[in-house]
N, C-alpha and C positions, 0 to 999 in steps of 0.2 A: 224231117217227114216223117211217119211213125212207122215202124216193123210190117203194118200189114200191105202198108203201099208200096213194099220194095217188092221189086220184081224180081225176081227168083234165083234168076242169075247176081243180083247186090246179096241177096241171102249169104248161098253158097261163100260170097267175096269174105262178107263179116263174116262166115264160123268159120274160115281158114283160118280168120286172123287172128277171133278169142282163142281159136284151140292153139295155134304156136307159141301165144304169150300165159300158153295156158289158166286163161282163167273160164276156166269151168267148171260146174259147179254144177258135182250129183248130186240127188234126190235122196231118199231112205228108197223113194221104189224103181228111181235105176241103180241103185246100185243094190238092190237083192235083183232084180230085171238081168245083172250083168252077173251076178256069183252066180244067177241060176244056168244063164249061159256057154258061160266060162269065157267070158271078159274083161280082161284086162284097163286098166286106166288107159297102159300106152298105146292097147285094142286099141280103144274110142278114140282119144290121141290125137293115133296115124289115123284111120276112118275117117275127119271130122276134116285131119287135116287134109285131107287127099276126094273127098265132097267132090264130085258130079252131079250129082244131083237132087234135086227136090219139089214137093210140091206144098200147096199153101195149105193147112190140117183148120178145126174152126181156133177162136180164140187167142190167133197170137203164135200158135204151134205150126212146125214146119217140121214137115217127115224129112230126110235126110238119107238117101240112098252110098251103100261106098260097103268098103269094104276092109275087112280089120289087117292084122299087118305080116298077116298066115294068106291069104288069100279072098281068106270068107268074108262072102254077105255079108254087111252088121248093116242094120236101119237101127237109125235115131229118131227118135220125138225132142223135141227144142222149142225154146222160147229164148227167143235174144231177149234181155233188160238187162246191163248194165255188168254184159258179161254173157254167158252161152250157161244155160242153164241147164243138161239133160230130164228130160222130163220120164224116158224108157230109153231101152232098144230090146231089138228081137235080128 
């Protein structure tokens, strides 16, 4: 089954699993955005492990909404591909 054919619940389960296993790769753009927004790797990992909603974007991207370790909203745009690739956060 291709990622684009996955339902949102399946994507959330995959993201949670990859995050729990620390299979997270943050792009240079994502690292820049994290720095600008004061998001740590642990905040990101926590948010991904606790994501409760997502929506499908374009080109296989998924927008996940969650909270960081402090309870502040964190949105991550990810691509699932042999692990979890973070595109950006806001």
